[in-house]
Every structure is written in structure tokens, then in C-alpha cells.
C-alpha positions in Angstrom: -9.8 73.3 -29.3 -10.1 70.1 -27.8 -8.8 66.7 -27.8 -10.4 63.5 -27.3 -8.0 61.2 -27.1 -4.7 60.0 -28.9 -3.0 56.9 -30.1 0.1 55.3 -30.2 -0.3 51.7 -33.4 3.0 50.2 -33.2 3.4 47.1 -35.9 7.0 45.9 -36.6 6.8 43.3 -40.2 9.2 40.0 -39.0 8.3 38.5 -42.4 6.9 39.1 -45.4 5.8 36.0 -47.8 6.9 33.4 -45.9 10.0 35.1 -45.2 12.0 36.7 -42.3 12.8 40.3 -42.8 16.6 40.3 -43.2 16.0 43.5 -40.8 13.2 44.3 -38.4 10.5 47.3 -39.9 9.1 49.2 -37.7 6.1 52.0 -38.1 4.4 54.1 -35.9 1.3 56.3 -36.4 0.7 58.8 -34.0 -3.0 59.8 -34.0 -5.0 62.1 -32.1 -9.1 62.6 -32.4 -9.9 66.5 -31.8 -13.1 68.6 -32.0 -13.8 70.0 -35.3 -15.3 73.7 -34.3 -16.3 74.8 -38.0 -17.9 71.0 -38.5 -21.6 71.7 -40.0 -20.7 75.3 -41.5 -18.8 77.1 -43.8 -15.6 78.9 -43.1 -12.9 81.1 -44.9 -10.4 80.4 -42.2 -9.5 77.9 -41.0 -6.4 79.2 -39.0 -7.1 77.8 -35.8 -6.5 74.6 -37.5 -3.4 75.6 -38.4 -1.9 76.1 -34.5 -3.2 72.9 -33.5 -1.6 71.1 -36.1 1.2 72.5 -35.3 0.8 72.1 -31.8 0.0 68.3 -32.0 2.5 67.5 -34.2 5.3 69.0 -31.6 4.2 67.0 -28.5 2.9 63.5 -30.7 5.7 63.3 -33.5 9.3 62.9 -30.9 7.0 60.3 -28.8 6.4 58.6 -31.8 9.5 58.9 -33.0 11.7 57.4 -30.0 8.9 54.4 -30.8 11.2 53.4 -33.6 13.5 50.4 -33.5 16.1 51.8 -35.3 16.3 55.7 -37.0 13.5 57.3 -39.2 13.5 56.9 -43.0 10.0 57.5 -43.8 6.9 59.5 -42.9 3.2 60.5 -43.8 0.5 61.6 -42.8 -3.4 61.8 -43.3 -6.9 63.1 -41.6 -9.7 61.6 -41.7 -12.2 64.3 -41.6 -16.3 63.6 -39.8 -19.6 64.0 -41.7 -21.0 66.5 -40.6 -17.1 68.4 -41.7 -15.2 69.1 -45.2 -12.8 68.2 -46.5 -10.9 71.8 -46.7 -10.2 70.5 -42.4 -8.5 67.9 -43.2 -6.5 70.2 -45.5 -5.6 72.5 -42.9 -4.9 70.1 -40.5 -1.7 68.8 -42.6 -1.0 72.2 -44.3 0.6 73.9 -44.3 2.2 73.5 -40.0 2.1 69.8 -39.9 5.0 69.3 -41.8 7.8 71.5 -39.6 7.3 69.5 -36.4 7.5 66.2 -38.2 10.6 66.8 -39.8 12.6 68.2 -36.5 11.2 64.8 -35.3 12.3 62.9 -37.9 16.0 64.5 -38.2 15.4 66.5 -41.9 12.7 65.9 -44.0 13.4 67.0 -48.0 11.5 65.2 -49.4 7.1 66.8 -49.2 5.7 64.7 -46.7 3.3 62.4 -48.6 -0.8 62.5 -46.7 -4.1 61.7 -47.3 -7.4 63.1 -46.6 -11.0 62.3 -46.6 -14.2 62.0 -44.7 -15.4 59.0 -43.2 -17.8 58.0 -40.5 -17.2 55.8 -37.1 -14.2 53.6 -37.1 -12.5 53.8 -40.8 -9.5 53.0 -41.4 -6.8 55.6 -43.5 -4.4 54.0 -45.3 -1.4 57.1 -44.3 1.7 56.8 -47.3 4.9 56.8 -46.4 7.6 57.2 -48.1 11.5 58.3 -48.0 12.2 61.5 -45.4 14.8 62.7 -47.9 14.6 61.6 -51.0 11.2 60.9 -52.8 12.4 58.9 -55.8 13.8 56.1 -52.7 11.0 53.7 -54.0 11.5 51.4 -51.1 10.2 53.0 -48.2 6.7 53.2 -50.7 4.7 52.0 -49.2 1.7 52.1 -46.1 0.5 51.9 -42.5 -3.2 51.1 -41.9 -5.2 52.2 -38.9 -8.8 52.8 -37.7 -10.2 54.3 -33.9 -13.2 52.1 -33.1 -14.7 55.5 -31.9 -13.1 58.1 -34.0 -14.2 60.2 -35.7 -17.5 60.9 -35.2 -19.5 63.8 -36.9 -18.1 66.3 -35.6 -14.6 65.3 -35.1 -11.2 65.2 -37.2 -8.9 62.7 -36.6 -4.8 63.4 -37.4 -2.6 60.5 -38.2 1.4 61.0 -38.4 2.9 57.7 -39.0 7.0 57.2 -39.0 8.6 54.2 -40.0 12.6 52.7 -39.4 13.1 51.0 -43.2 11.1 50.7 -46.3 9.4 47.8 -47.0 10.7 44.2 -46.3 12.5 42.3 -49.1 12.4 45.6 -52.3 12.8 44.5 -55.6 11.2 46.9 -57.2 13.4 50.1 -57.1 16.6 49.0 -56.6 18.7 51.2 -58.5 16.0 52.1 -60.6 15.3 55.2 -61.9 11.7 56.7 -62.1 10.7 56.6 -65.9 
């Protein structure tokens, strides 16, 4: 499968709402733009995308984790399928194989990996959901990182995003000590 480009987006949140963060939060998104071999046609067997996702996760996730300032605390994944593809092509790159290299790179990952998939035109952004890597009920890490690549995905491509963070929201005030209802 052809990879056209990879992009890494790093953001550091040092203040929020006019107040310095007690500790800066670093978020990194590793993005791969790949050819969609199924664009423009229906195909039952999407397993070639499983293998591609596994290989990209093994290559890009360790690099993303290395860009963090601290230990990985949260993760998430997303896919944008170019307009000639279908939503299932995005699901095929996010499931069932991408989780394994993501969990390996963050050193655990007991929680589900939050995810989104959508069809989109070139340049569209995606909000990648983030959640605590080991405790889905840890509300402080529930957040997003928004990314876009100006020339992707083209109609016959898929944009795969793997995101990781070394902390939660800078000033969490709604999750501490609370139980989900």
C-alpha cells in the first residue's frame, strides 16, 4: 500500500483560560496519508487495510510517544476517508489491528482507544478524541486534539491519525473524585 506522506503535529498547552497550567500538557498526532485501494468500488474483503494499519502503527506510534515531554497518559485515533471511499474503509484502518501497536507504544493501554471515522474532502479537520490509556472512567484525560492536513485526504486516500498525550486537560475541575452516573 502506498503512503504519500506522514505528518507529526505537536502541541503544548502551557495556559488555559488565562491561567498557567500547573504542568504543561503535550499532545502529539502522528498522521499517515495512504492510498485507498478500494476507492470508488465496493469490496467485501478489506483485510489489506488491516495490515497497512498495523505496519503504520508500529512505525509511527513510537515516534509520536518519543515527542512527548512526559509519559503517555491518554490516546486516541481517527480516520478521514476521501470522498471516493466509504466509511468502512476508515473502520478497517482503525480496527482490528491498529490498537496493538498503539498499546505497545504507550506501555499498556487497558482502556478502549477512543476513535472517530468520517468521510471528508481535502483539507477537512478531524477532532481526535483522547481518553486515559488505562482507565476509561478517568474524566481528566477526556479531551481532543484537532488536526488537518491541507492537501489530504485526496478523493482516493485515507488519512489515519494516531494521537497520544502526556496529560489531561490543564485545569480539570469536573472529574476529580466523581463517579460516572
